[in-house]
C-alpha positions, 0 to 999 in steps of 0.5 A: 458533491463528493460521491466518495465522501457520501458513501457509508463505511460498513464496519465488519465484525471484530473491528472497533472504531473510536472517534475522538475529537481530532482522531480516529482509532480503528482496531482490528484482528491484524493491528491498530491504526490511527488517523488525525482529521479536521473540518469533517464530522464522523458519526458511527450508527450501528455497523455504518460509519458515515463522514459529513461536512459542516459547510461546502467551502472548497477546503472542506469539500476536498477533505471530505472524500479524503477522510472517508477513503482513509478510513475505509482503507484502515478498516479494510486493512485491519480486517483483511490486510494489504498485499503488494508483489513485486517481480524482478525481470533480468538475468541474475536479479535475485532477492532473498530475506532474513527476517526483516532485512531484504537482500537484492542483487540487481546487477550493481557492483554490490547487493542492496540491503534494506531493513523493512519496517516491522509492520510489514511482513516480507516474503520472497519466492524463488522458483526455477525458471521464474522471476523472483518475487518479493511479497509485502504484506501489512494492515497499513495500506500507505506503508506497504505502498511506500516500501514497494515504491522504495524497492521499485526505485532501485531499478525501475523497469526500462522500456527496451527490454523491460528489465527491473523491478515491476509490480506483478501484472504491471504493463510496461510500455515497450519501445522498438529498439534500433532498426538497422 
């Protein structure tokens, strides 16, 4: 029994959902998202959307909770949006942006220039005495996570000093250094 799949999704004010035979289209004030689906039935009644499965095969059961979660994330995204914040920890680590181009100085011999997808809004915050922060905002949860993971992959946090790019609030497992 999929507990997540059985939860109904409440549709907020200003969000419209179109259910087509093979895909779902969700439109809201922040944008429009589409998701293809198979092996499940999607029904809209008043302000709730329910996902049900026609059989109890293992492949169908696994898709039941998956598509319910994906549709819930789409509804949340077009109504409120998603935000990820990355913190650059290290001496001389800097971040700046011009439009959709992100410029990172991470201690390499050259700066890293990254073109960000137009659906993701990027903001860099640099305050004196604090670590620089890169803030990513979008209506697409998967895209925000992908871009954040790509930025983090340039310099992952290391366990001895904690230097690198980490998510705000992330706990880094620290190791003891050499003991003399």
